C-alpha positions in Angstrom: 0.0 0.0 0.0 1.4 3.4 -1.0 0.8 6.6 0.9 0.1 9.8 -0.9 2.9 12.4 -0.8 1.9 15.5 1.2 1.2 18.6 -0.9 3.9 21.2 -0.6 2.9 24.3 1.4 2.2 27.3 -0.8 4.4 30.4 -1.0 2.6 33.2 1.0 0.7 35.7 -1.1 1.9 38.5 1.2 5.5 37.7 0.2 5.0 38.0 -3.5 7.0 41.0 -4.8 7.6 42.6 -8.1 4.2 42.1 -9.7 1.7 44.7 -8.3 -0.7 44.5 -11.3 -0.9 40.7 -10.8 -1.6 41.0 -7.1 -4.3 43.6 -7.7 -6.0 41.6 -10.4 -6.1 38.4 -8.4 -7.4 40.1 -5.3 -10.2 41.8 -7.3 -11.2 38.5 -8.8 -11.3 37.0 -5.3 -13.4 39.8 -4.0 -15.9 39.4 -6.9 -15.6 36.0 -8.7 -18.3 37.1 -11.1 -15.8 39.3 -12.9 -15.0 36.3 -15.1 -11.5 35.4 -14.1 -8.0 36.7 -14.7 -5.9 35.9 -17.8 -2.2 36.2 -17.1 0.1 36.7 -20.1 3.8 36.4 -19.7 7.0 34.4 -20.1 8.0 31.5 -18.0 9.2 32.0 -14.4 7.2 35.1 -13.6 5.3 33.7 -10.6 2.1 33.0 -12.4 1.4 29.6 -10.8 2.9 30.6 -7.5 0.5 33.6 -7.2 -2.6 31.6 -8.2 -1.8 28.9 -5.6 -1.1 31.5 -2.9 -4.4 33.2 -3.6 -6.4 30.1 -2.8 -4.9 30.0 0.7 -6.4 33.5 1.4 -9.9 32.1 0.9 -11.3 30.2 3.9 -11.4 26.5 3.1 -10.9 27.1 -0.6 -9.8 24.3 -2.9 -7.1 24.8 -5.5 -8.0 22.8 -8.6 -5.8 22.5 -11.7 -7.2 21.7 -15.1 -4.7 19.6 -17.1 -4.2 20.2 -20.8 -5.4 16.7 -21.7 -8.7 17.0 -19.8 -11.9 16.1 -21.6 -15.2 18.1 -21.5 -16.8 15.4 -19.4 -14.1 15.6 -16.7 -14.5 19.3 -16.6 -18.3 19.8 -16.5 -19.3 16.3 -15.2 -21.2 13.5 -16.8 -23.4 10.4 -16.2 -22.2 8.0 -13.5 -21.8 4.9 -15.6 -21.4 2.7 -12.5 -24.9 3.6 -11.3 -26.3 3.3 -14.7 -24.9 -0.1 -15.5 -26.0 -1.4 -12.1 -29.6 -0.7 -13.1 -30.1 2.2 -10.7 -31.4 5.6 -11.6 -29.4 8.0 -13.7 -26.9 9.9 -11.5 -24.7 12.9 -12.2 -20.9 12.4 -11.6 -19.4 15.9 -10.8 -16.4 17.2 -12.7 -13.7 19.7 -11.9 -16.0 22.6 -11.9 -17.9 21.2 -9.0 -14.6 20.5 -7.1 -13.4 24.1 -7.7 -16.6 25.6 -6.1 -15.6 28.2 -3.5 -11.9 28.1 -4.5 -9.5 28.7 -7.4 -9.5 26.9 -10.7 -6.1 27.2 -12.4 -5.5 26.6 -16.1 -1.9 26.7 -17.3 -1.5 27.4 -21.0 -5.2 28.0 -21.5 -4.6 29.1 -25.1 -3.8 25.4 -25.9 -7.1 24.1 -24.7 -9.9 23.3 -27.2 -12.5 26.1 -27.6 -15.3 23.9 -26.2 -13.5 23.6 -22.8 -12.7 27.3 -22.7 -16.4 28.2 -23.5 -17.6 26.0 -20.6 -15.0 27.4 -18.2 -15.9 31.0 -19.0 -19.6 30.4 -18.8 -19.4 28.9 -15.4 -16.9 31.6 -14.2 -19.2 34.4 -15.2 -22.5 32.9 -14.1 -21.4 30.9 -11.0 -23.5 28.0 -12.3 -22.5 24.9 -14.3 -25.3 23.6 -16.5 -25.0 20.1 -18.0 -27.3 18.9 -20.8 -25.8 15.7 -22.1 -25.8 11.9 -21.9 -29.6 11.8 -21.1 -29.2 14.0 -18.0 -30.1 17.6 -17.2 -28.3 18.9 -14.2 -27.1 22.2 -12.8 -25.0 23.0 -9.7 -23.2 26.0 -8.1 -19.7 26.6 -9.5 -18.5 29.9 -8.0 -14.8 30.0 -8.3 -11.9 32.3 -9.2 -10.7 31.4 -12.7 -7.0 32.0 -13.3 -5.7 31.2 -16.8 -2.1 31.7 -18.0 -0.6 31.8 -21.4 2.6 32.5 -23.2 1.8 34.7 -26.2 4.7 33.1 -28.1 2.8 29.8 -28.1 -0.4 31.3 -29.7 -3.2 33.4 -28.4 -7.0 33.1 -27.9 -9.7 34.2 -30.3 -11.0 37.7 -29.6 -14.4 36.3 -28.7 -12.8 34.2 -25.9 -10.5 37.0 -24.8 -13.4 39.4 -24.3 -15.1 37.0 -21.9 -12.2 37.1 -19.4 -12.8 39.8 -16.9 -9.3 41.0 -16.3 -5.9 40.6 -18.1 -2.4 41.2 -16.8 0.7 41.2 -19.0 3.8 40.3 -17.1 7.3 41.1 -18.3 10.8 40.0 -17.1 12.0 42.1 -14.3 14.8 44.4 -15.4 15.8 46.0 -12.1 18.8 44.2 -10.6 18.0 45.0 -7.0 14.4 43.8 -7.4 15.5 40.5 -9.0 17.9 39.9 -6.2 15.2 40.5 -3.5 12.9 38.0 -5.3 15.5 35.4 -5.6 16.6 35.7 -2.0 13.0 35.4 -0.8 12.5 32.2 -2.9 15.7 30.6 -1.7 14.7 31.4 1.9 11.3 29.8 1.4 12.8 26.7 -0.2 15.3 26.3 2.6 12.8 26.7 5.4 9.1 26.9 4.2 7.5 26.9 7.6 9.9 29.5 9.1 9.5 31.7 6.0 5.7 31.5 6.3 5.9 32.3 10.0 7.5 35.6 9.3 4.7 36.5 6.9 1.9 35.1 9.0 0.6 38.4 10.3 0.5 40.0 6.9 -1.3 36.9 5.6 -3.9 37.1 8.3 -4.5 40.8 7.5 -4.9 40.0 3.8 -7.4 37.2 4.5 -9.4 39.4 6.9 -9.5 42.3 4.3 -10.7 39.8 1.7 -13.6 38.7 3.9 -14.6 42.3 4.6 -14.4 43.2 0.9 -16.5 40.2 -0.1 -19.2 41.2 2.4 -19.3 44.7 1.0 -19.7 43.5 -2.6 -22.5 41.2 -1.5 -24.4 44.1 -0.1 -26.3 45.7 -3.0 -26.9 48.9 -1.1 -23.2 49.5 -0.4 -20.7 51.5 -2.4 -22.8 53.9 -4.4 -21.5 55.9 -7.3 -22.6 58.8 -9.4 -22.8 60.0 -13.0 -19.1 60.9 -13.0 -18.1 57.2 -12.6 -20.4 56.2 -15.5 -18.9 59.0 -17.7 -15.4 57.9 -16.9 -16.1 54.3 -17.7 -17.8 55.2 -21.0 -15.1 57.5 -22.1 -12.3 54.9 -21.5 -14.2 52.2 -23.3 -15.0 54.4 -26.3 -11.4 55.5 -26.5 -10.3 51.9 -26.5 -12.8 51.1 -29.3 -14.0 48.0 -27.6 -16.8 45.8 -29.0 -20.1 45.6 -27.1 -20.7 46.7 -23.5 -19.0 43.9 -21.5 -16.0 46.1 -20.9 -18.2 48.8 -19.3 -19.9 46.3 -17.0 -16.7 44.6 -16.0 -15.0 48.0 -15.4 -17.8 49.1 -13.1 -17.7 45.7 -11.2 -13.9 45.9 -10.9 -14.0 49.5 -9.6 -16.6 48.4 -7.1 -14.4 45.4 -6.0 -11.5 47.8 -5.6 -13.5 50.3 -3.6 -14.6 47.4 -1.3 -11.0 46.3 -0.9 -9.9 49.8 0.0 -12.8 50.1 2.5 -14.1 53.2 0.7 -17.6 54.6 1.3 -18.3 55.0 -2.5 -16.9 54.3 -5.9 -14.8 57.1 -7.4 -13.3 57.9 -10.8 -10.0 57.1 -9.1 -11.0 53.5 -8.7 -12.1 53.4 -12.3 -8.7 54.6 -13.5 -6.9 52.0 -11.4 -8.7 49.1 -12.9 -9.1 50.4 -16.4 -5.9 48.9 -17.9 -6.6 45.3 -16.6 -10.1 45.6 -18.1 -9.1 47.0 -21.5 -5.7 45.4 -22.1 -7.1 42.3 -24.0 -10.1 44.2 -25.4 -8.4 47.3 -26.9 -8.2 47.2 -30.7 -4.8 47.7 -32.4 -6.1 50.9 -34.1 -7.0 52.4 -30.7 -3.5 51.7 -29.4 -1.9 53.5 -32.3 -4.3 56.4 -32.3 -3.6 59.3 -30.0 -5.9 59.5 -27.0 -8.5 62.3 -26.6 -6.6 63.8 -23.7 -3.4 63.8 -25.9 -5.2 65.5 -28.8 -6.7 68.1 -26.5 -3.3 68.9 -25.1 -1.7 69.1 -28.6 -1.7 72.5 -30.3 -3.2 72.9 -33.8 -4.8 69.5 -33.6 -7.0 68.4 -36.4 -10.1 66.3 -35.8 -8.3 63.2 -37.2 -5.5 63.5 -34.6 -2.8 64.9 -36.9 -1.1 68.2 -36.3 -0.2 71.2 -38.4 3.2 71.7 -36.8 5.9 71.8 -39.4 8.4 70.1 -37.1 6.2 66.9 -37.2 6.3 66.6 -41.1 9.0 65.9 -43.6 11.2 68.9 -44.1 10.5 70.6 -47.5 7.1 68.9 -48.0 4.9 70.8 -50.4 1.2 70.3 -51.3 0.5 68.6 -54.6 -0.2 70.9 -57.6 -2.1 70.2 -60.8 0.0 69.8 -63.9 -1.2 70.4 -67.4 -1.2 67.6 -69.9 0.3 68.2 -73.4 -0.7 66.1 -76.3 2.2 64.0 -77.7 2.5 63.3 -81.5 2.6 59.7 -82.3 6.1 58.4 -83.1 7.0 57.1 -86.6 7.4 53.4 -86.7 11.0 52.4 -86.4 10.6 49.7 -89.0 9.0 50.6 -92.4 6.1 48.5 -93.5 7.2 45.7 -95.9 6.8 46.6 -99.6 4.5 44.5 -101.8 6.5 42.0 -103.9 5.3 41.6 -107.6 4.2 38.2 -108.4 6.1 36.3 -111.1 4.5 36.0 -114.4 
């Protein structure tokens, strides 16, 4: 009889350094799982898996479930319990990974390599909090409220825009270029590997404070009457989404929910335009069209002198030196050229 190896203790979330955008996005998704999850883009070795596993520890009694790349749709959403069916008993539902992840974190590494059918089911459940199964002669639904964390390396391919849009937040990680920051992160990791329990003990107080703040923020978000906001917040959200040239209204809704989650995390009495500004990039990063990235923003155009409505300027220093407007040129008729080869003379026929 073999005994299962104990699971390694997770790296404490409070000790993660060097990735503030990642920390904020994960905490917001934990405050309001209805945001639709977090997509993390970045190269290998940028703490994607470490952060996702550490987040689950902040949630009371939360499971951490990993979806392997070779998983089938049945193992994800659940299917018919064949053992019960073959034994002649009534049809019974066998839960899948979505049921196991309820109340916790569902982590998908290299989500861009999954079949679209699995990603669709993941995103449906992440946004609605309910898993609906209509297959194999059964109709079943169950609660599936979890924090979806998907990671991908853009060098290995990307997701279709329709799937990208359904992720609530997106964070793009880059390699850390500051030498001192790299050294601090490496030292912390080596200290954890050498003595995991001792390292966790030094961060226990900070961990407890994060967990308590998360409980309070979740309670605020669950209270529909809490965290009011005015027209200025709506106007800020609409202006940012129009400037990013996003499709549909999902970005507006997610941005409002994200700002509300951030206000709850901050313990604020109301949602402000400052909260909107702080969550905007994570909401728009994967939804912004390339044309919107290249075009100057409205704020930039307003601050630029002699700006035209199309965003170009009339400043001579911004154009090619010596450029002149085109002028019409008259067309002169040209006489046809004589043929270079004279036409062949007729040869008299022999008598």
